[in-house]
Backbone atoms as SQL, in Angstrom:
CREATE TABLE atoms (id INTEGER PRIMARY KEY, chain TEXT, resi INTEGER, resn TEXT, atom TEXT, x REAL, y REAL, z REAL);
INSERT INTO atoms VALUES
  (1, 'A', 1, 'MET', 'N', 59.020, -0.745, 19.075),
  (2, 'A', 1, 'MET', 'CA', 58.421, 0.409, 18.456),
  (3, 'A', 1, 'MET', 'C', 58.490, 1.556, 19.471),
  (4, 'A', 2, 'ASP', 'N', 59.079, 2.648, 19.032),
  (5, 'A', 2, 'ASP', 'CA', 59.190, 3.764, 19.972),
  (6, 'A', 2, 'ASP', 'C', 57.942, 4.635, 19.917),
  (7, 'A', 3, 'ILE', 'N', 57.883, 5.574, 20.807),
  (8, 'A', 3, 'ILE', 'CA', 56.692, 6.402, 20.977),
  (9, 'A', 3, 'ILE', 'C', 56.427, 7.258, 19.748),
  (10, 'A', 4, 'GLU', 'N', 57.466, 7.726, 19.075),
  (11, 'A', 4, 'GLU', 'CA', 57.286, 8.567, 17.885),
  (12, 'A', 4, 'GLU', 'C', 56.631, 7.776, 16.753),
  (13, 'A', 5, 'GLN', 'N', 57.046, 6.548, 16.562),
  (14, 'A', 5, 'GLN', 'CA', 56.444, 5.700, 15.536),
  (15, 'A', 5, 'GLN', 'C', 54.974, 5.423, 15.858),
  (16, 'A', 6, 'ARG', 'N', 54.690, 5.170, 17.106),
  (17, 'A', 6, 'ARG', 'CA', 53.308, 4.901, 17.512),
  (18, 'A', 6, 'ARG', 'C', 52.428, 6.130, 17.285),
  (19, 'A', 7, 'VAL', 'N', 52.946, 7.302, 17.610),
  (20, 'A', 7, 'VAL', 'CA', 52.187, 8.536, 17.403),
  (21, 'A', 7, 'VAL', 'C', 51.950, 8.761, 15.910),
  (22, 'A', 8, 'ASN', 'N', 52.987, 8.544, 15.096),
  (23, 'A', 8, 'ASN', 'CA', 52.841, 8.704, 13.650),
  (24, 'A', 8, 'ASN', 'C', 51.793, 7.745, 13.094),
  (25, 'A', 9, 'GLU', 'N', 51.823, 6.511, 13.554),
  (26, 'A', 9, 'GLU', 'CA', 50.850, 5.524, 13.093),
  (27, 'A', 9, 'GLU', 'C', 49.433, 5.921, 13.500),
  (28, 'A', 10, 'LEU', 'N', 49.293, 6.372, 14.726),
  (29, 'A', 10, 'LEU', 'CA', 47.971, 6.810, 15.186),
  (30, 'A', 10, 'LEU', 'C', 47.477, 8.021, 14.404),
  (31, 'A', 11, 'GLU', 'N', 48.384, 8.951, 14.103),
  (32, 'A', 11, 'GLU', 'CA', 48.004, 10.127, 13.318),
  (33, 'A', 11, 'GLU', 'C', 47.566, 9.729, 11.913),
  (34, 'A', 12, 'MET', 'N', 48.245, 8.749, 11.323),
  (35, 'A', 12, 'MET', 'CA', 47.850, 8.276, 9.995),
  (36, 'A', 12, 'MET', 'C', 46.470, 7.624, 10.055),
  (37, 'A', 13, 'ARG', 'N', 46.222, 6.834, 11.083),
  (38, 'A', 13, 'ARG', 'CA', 44.915, 6.190, 11.225),
  (39, 'A', 13, 'ARG', 'C', 43.805, 7.225, 11.395),
  (40, 'A', 14, 'VAL', 'N', 44.066, 8.227, 12.201),
  (41, 'A', 14, 'VAL', 'CA', 43.068, 9.276, 12.421),
  (42, 'A', 14, 'VAL', 'C', 42.808, 10.020, 11.110),
  (43, 'A', 15, 'ALA', 'N', 43.851, 10.321, 10.361),
  (44, 'A', 15, 'ALA', 'CA', 43.686, 11.019, 9.086),
  (45, 'A', 15, 'ALA', 'C', 42.866, 10.168, 8.121),
  (46, 'A', 16, 'PHE', 'N', 43.143, 8.865, 8.064),
  (47, 'A', 16, 'PHE', 'CA', 42.386, 7.969, 7.203),
  (48, 'A', 16, 'PHE', 'C', 40.922, 7.910, 7.640),
  (49, 'A', 17, 'GLN', 'N', 40.689, 7.819, 8.939),
  (50, 'A', 17, 'GLN', 'CA', 39.322, 7.769, 9.449),
  (51, 'A', 17, 'GLN', 'C', 38.578, 9.078, 9.165),
  (52, 'A', 18, 'ASP', 'N', 39.257, 10.209, 9.307),
  (53, 'A', 18, 'ASP', 'CA', 38.634, 11.493, 8.989),
  (54, 'A', 18, 'ASP', 'C', 38.228, 11.550, 7.519),
  (55, 'A', 19, 'ASP', 'N', 39.105, 11.065, 6.654),
  (56, 'A', 19, 'ASP', 'CA', 38.803, 11.050, 5.220),
  (57, 'A', 19, 'ASP', 'C', 37.620, 10.132, 4.929),
  (58, 'A', 20, 'THR', 'N', 37.597, 8.978, 5.565),
  (59, 'A', 20, 'THR', 'CA', 36.502, 8.025, 5.369),
  (60, 'A', 20, 'THR', 'C', 35.186, 8.609, 5.862),
  (61, 'A', 21, 'ILE', 'N', 35.206, 9.240, 7.012),
  (62, 'A', 21, 'ILE', 'CA', 33.990, 9.859, 7.566),
  (63, 'A', 21, 'ILE', 'C', 33.495, 10.959, 6.636),
  (64, 'A', 22, 'GLN', 'N', 34.384, 11.762, 6.100),
  (65, 'A', 22, 'GLN', 'CA', 33.985, 12.834, 5.184),
  (66, 'A', 22, 'GLN', 'C', 33.387, 12.257, 3.905),
  (67, 'A', 23, 'SER', 'N', 33.979, 11.186, 3.384),
  (68, 'A', 23, 'SER', 'CA', 33.438, 10.543, 2.185),
  (69, 'A', 23, 'SER', 'C', 32.040, 9.986, 2.441),
  (70, 'A', 24, 'LEU', 'N', 31.854, 9.352, 3.581),
  (71, 'A', 24, 'LEU', 'CA', 30.541, 8.815, 3.937),
  (72, 'A', 24, 'LEU', 'C', 29.526, 9.938, 4.128),
  (73, 'A', 25, 'ASN', 'N', 29.952, 11.018, 4.732),
  (74, 'A', 25, 'ASN', 'CA', 29.072, 12.165, 4.932),
  (75, 'A', 25, 'ASN', 'C', 28.644, 12.754, 3.586),
  (76, 'A', 26, 'ASP', 'N', 29.580, 12.876, 2.663),
  (77, 'A', 26, 'ASP', 'CA', 29.255, 13.400, 1.335),
  (78, 'A', 26, 'ASP', 'C', 28.258, 12.487, 0.619),
  (79, 'A', 27, 'ALA', 'N', 28.469, 11.178, 0.713),
  (80, 'A', 27, 'ALA', 'CA', 27.563, 10.231, 0.073),
  (81, 'A', 27, 'ALA', 'C', 26.176, 10.305, 0.699),
  (82, 'A', 28, 'LEU', 'N', 26.122, 10.398, 2.005),
  (83, 'A', 28, 'LEU', 'CA', 24.839, 10.500, 2.702),
  (84, 'A', 28, 'LEU', 'C', 24.105, 11.780, 2.319),
  (85, 'A', 29, 'PHE', 'N', 24.830, 12.871, 2.227),
  (86, 'A', 29, 'PHE', 'CA', 24.232, 14.149, 1.833),
  (87, 'A', 29, 'PHE', 'C', 23.649, 14.051, 0.429),
  (88, 'A', 30, 'GLU', 'N', 24.380, 13.448, -0.487),
  (89, 'A', 30, 'GLU', 'CA', 23.912, 13.304, -1.868),
  (90, 'A', 30, 'GLU', 'C', 22.673, 12.407, -1.926),
  (91, 'A', 31, 'GLN', 'N', 22.670, 11.333, -1.163),
  (92, 'A', 31, 'GLN', 'CA', 21.508, 10.448, -1.137),
  (93, 'A', 31, 'GLN', 'C', 20.284, 11.169, -0.563),
  (94, 'A', 32, 'GLN', 'N', 20.480, 11.963, 0.461),
  (95, 'A', 32, 'GLN', 'CA', 19.371, 12.719, 1.039),
  (96, 'A', 32, 'GLN', 'C', 18.815, 13.714, 0.032),
  (97, 'A', 33, 'ARG', 'N', 19.689, 14.362, -0.720),
  (98, 'A', 33, 'ARG', 'CA', 19.256, 15.308, -1.746),
  (99, 'A', 33, 'ARG', 'C', 18.441, 14.588, -2.824),
  (100, 'A', 34, 'GLN', 'N', 18.918, 13.419, -3.257),
  (101, 'A', 34, 'GLN', 'CA', 18.192, 12.648, -4.260),
  (102, 'A', 34, 'GLN', 'C', 16.843, 12.165, -3.721),
  (103, 'A', 35, 'LEU', 'N', 16.813, 11.746, -2.471),
  (104, 'A', 35, 'LEU', 'CA', 15.575, 11.288, -1.852),
  (105, 'A', 35, 'LEU', 'C', 14.541, 12.403, -1.805),
  (106, 'A', 36, 'GLU', 'N', 14.963, 13.589, -1.419),
  (107, 'A', 36, 'GLU', 'CA', 14.046, 14.729, -1.378),
  (108, 'A', 36, 'GLU', 'C', 13.520, 15.064, -2.767),
  (109, 'A', 37, 'LYS', 'N', 14.386, 14.983, -3.777),
  (110, 'A', 37, 'LYS', 'CA', 13.967, 15.242, -5.152),
  (111, 'A', 37, 'LYS', 'C', 12.943, 14.205, -5.601),
  (112, 'A', 38, 'LEU', 'N', 13.187, 12.933, -5.291),
  (113, 'A', 38, 'LEU', 'CA', 12.250, 11.885, -5.666),
  (114, 'A', 38, 'LEU', 'C', 10.912, 12.036, -4.950),
  (115, 'A', 39, 'GLN', 'N', 10.953, 12.445, -3.687),
  (116, 'A', 39, 'GLN', 'CA', 9.710, 12.657, -2.950),
  (117, 'A', 39, 'GLN', 'C', 8.895, 13.787, -3.578),
  (118, 'A', 40, 'MET', 'N', 9.558, 14.831, -4.020),
  (119, 'A', 40, 'MET', 'CA', 8.859, 15.935, -4.680),
  (120, 'A', 40, 'MET', 'C', 8.255, 15.471, -6.006),
  (121, 'A', 41, 'GLN', 'N', 8.983, 14.637, -6.740),
  (122, 'A', 41, 'GLN', 'CA', 8.473, 14.125, -8.003),
  (123, 'A', 41, 'GLN', 'C', 7.261, 13.224, -7.778),
  (124, 'A', 42, 'ILE', 'N', 7.316, 12.386, -6.765),
  (125, 'A', 42, 'ILE', 'CA', 6.186, 11.506, -6.454),
  (126, 'A', 42, 'ILE', 'C', 4.967, 12.328, -6.068),
  (127, 'A', 43, 'ALA', 'N', 5.164, 13.353, -5.265),
  (128, 'A', 43, 'ALA', 'CA', 4.054, 14.216, -4.872),
  (129, 'A', 43, 'ALA', 'C', 3.445, 14.900, -6.096),
  (130, 'A', 44, 'ALA', 'N', 4.284, 15.366, -7.005),
  (131, 'A', 44, 'ALA', 'CA', 3.789, 16.033, -8.215),
  (132, 'A', 44, 'ALA', 'C', 3.025, 15.043, -9.094),
  (133, 'A', 45, 'LEU', 'N', 3.550, 13.833, -9.240),
  (134, 'A', 45, 'LEU', 'CA', 2.859, 12.826, -10.046),
  (135, 'A', 45, 'LEU', 'C', 1.532, 12.415, -9.415),
  (136, 'A', 46, 'SER', 'N', 1.518, 12.300, -8.106),
  (137, 'A', 46, 'SER', 'CA', 0.288, 11.949, -7.409),
  (138, 'A', 46, 'SER', 'C', -0.772, 13.028, -7.602),
  (139, 'A', 47, 'LYS', 'N', -0.349, 14.271, -7.495),
  (140, 'A', 47, 'LYS', 'CA', -1.269, 15.393, -7.696),
  (141, 'A', 47, 'LYS', 'C', -1.780, 15.401, -9.131),
  (142, 'A', 48, 'ARG', 'N', -0.887, 15.157, -10.072),
  (143, 'A', 48, 'ARG', 'CA', -1.284, 15.146, -11.486),
  (144, 'A', 48, 'ARG', 'C', -2.254, 14.004, -11.760),
  (145, 'A', 49, 'GLN', 'N', -2.009, 12.837, -11.177),
  (146, 'A', 49, 'GLN', 'CA', -2.906, 11.704, -11.363),
  (147, 'A', 49, 'GLN', 'C', -4.293, 12.024, -10.803),
  (148, 'A', 50, 'ALA', 'N', -4.333, 12.657, -9.637),
  (149, 'A', 50, 'ALA', 'CA', -5.620, 13.027, -9.049),
  (150, 'A', 50, 'ALA', 'C', -6.352, 14.023, -9.944),
  (151, 'A', 51, 'GLU', 'N', -5.620, 14.974, -10.524),
  (152, 'A', 51, 'GLU', 'CA', -6.241, 15.954, -11.412),
  (153, 'A', 51, 'GLU', 'C', -6.787, 15.291, -12.672),
  (154, 'A', 52, 'VAL', 'N', -6.006, 14.390, -13.244),
  (155, 'A', 52, 'VAL', 'CA', -6.446, 13.691, -14.456),
  (156, 'A', 52, 'VAL', 'C', -7.643, 12.804, -14.141),
  (157, 'A', 53, 'SER', 'N', -7.605, 12.115, -13.019),
  (158, 'A', 53, 'SER', 'CA', -8.723, 11.253, -12.623),
  (159, 'A', 53, 'SER', 'C', -9.985, 12.077, -12.426),
  (160, 'A', 54, 'ALA', 'N', -9.857, 13.237, -11.813),
  (161, 'A', 54, 'ALA', 'CA', -11.012, 14.094, -11.595),
  (162, 'A', 54, 'ALA', 'C', -11.534, 14.664, -12.914),
  (163, 'A', 55, 'HIS', 'N', -10.618, 14.990, -13.810),
  (164, 'A', 55, 'HIS', 'CA', -11.005, 15.574, -15.094),
  (165, 'A', 55, 'HIS', 'C', -11.777, 14.575, -15.952),
  (166, 'A', 56, 'PHE', 'N', -11.362, 13.323, -15.965),
  (167, 'A', 56, 'PHE', 'CA', -12.004, 12.309, -16.787),
  (168, 'A', 56, 'PHE', 'C', -13.035, 11.492, -16.014),
  (169, 'A', 57, 'GLY', 'N', -13.205, 11.771, -14.752),
  (170, 'A', 57, 'GLY', 'CA', -14.186, 11.063, -13.947),
  (171, 'A', 57, 'GLY', 'C', -13.810, 9.612, -13.687),
  (172, 'A', 58, 'ILE', 'N', -12.553, 9.360, -13.578),
  (173, 'A', 58, 'ILE', 'CA', -12.070, 8.002, -13.346),
  (174, 'A', 58, 'ILE', 'C', -12.100, 7.719, -11.852),
  (175, 'A', 59, 'GLU', 'N', -12.692, 6.591, -11.493),
  (176, 'A', 59, 'GLU', 'CA', -12.704, 6.189, -10.092),
  (177, 'A', 59, 'GLU', 'C', -11.414, 5.431, -9.792),
  (178, 'A', 60, 'GLU', 'N', -10.837, 5.714, -8.655),
  (179, 'A', 60, 'GLU', 'CA', -9.556, 5.078, -8.321),
  (180, 'A', 60, 'GLU', 'C', -9.732, 3.648, -7.824),
  (181, 'A', 61, 'ASP', 'N', -10.809, 3.350, -7.104),
  (182, 'A', 61, 'ASP', 'CA', -10.991, 2.031, -6.539),
  (183, 'A', 61, 'ASP', 'C', -12.018, 1.229, -7.319),
  (184, 'A', 62, 'VAL', 'N', -11.760, 1.051, -8.599),
  (185, 'A', 62, 'VAL', 'CA', -12.651, 0.279, -9.438),
  (186, 'A', 62, 'VAL', 'C', -12.269, -1.184, -9.291),
  (187, 'A', 63, 'THR', 'N', -13.232, -2.006, -8.928),
  (188, 'A', 63, 'THR', 'CA', -12.955, -3.439, -8.804),
  (189, 'A', 63, 'THR', 'C', -13.031, -4.068, -10.181),
  (190, 'A', 64, 'PRO', 'N', -12.173, -5.032, -10.456),
  (191, 'A', 64, 'PRO', 'CA', -12.184, -5.674, -11.761),
  (192, 'A', 64, 'PRO', 'C', -13.446, -6.532, -11.928),
  (193, 'A', 65, 'PRO', 'N', -13.863, -6.751, -13.153),
  (194, 'A', 65, 'PRO', 'CA', -15.025, -7.600, -13.399),
  (195, 'A', 65, 'PRO', 'C', -14.771, -9.016, -12.874),
  (196, 'A', 66, 'PRO', 'N', -15.840, -9.766, -12.624),
  (197, 'A', 66, 'PRO', 'CA', -15.674, -11.088, -12.035),
  (198, 'A', 66, 'PRO', 'C', -14.908, -12.082, -12.909),
  (199, 'A', 67, 'HIS', 'N', -14.830, -11.849, -14.192),
  (200, 'A', 67, 'HIS', 'CA', -14.142, -12.820, -15.069),
  (201, 'A', 67, 'HIS', 'C', -12.617, -12.700, -14.992),
  (202, 'A', 68, 'TYR', 'N', -12.073, -11.776, -14.230),
  (203, 'A', 68, 'TYR', 'CA', -10.623, -11.675, -14.091),
  (204, 'A', 68, 'TYR', 'C', -10.116, -12.614, -13.052);
């Protein structure tokens, strides 16, 4: 194998690795965006639950009756 073939092979490997890294980066970015959206939704639901509980006078730490 001559030096030109080795360089070409290395360049192909680097190009493939660059593409793979970019794909992984894109996937990670999308997952982070989804995670942030879900965290905002959980916070909103938690706030809404607290408001509803306060409005109806529902206690959050109600122990079940002994027959359960």
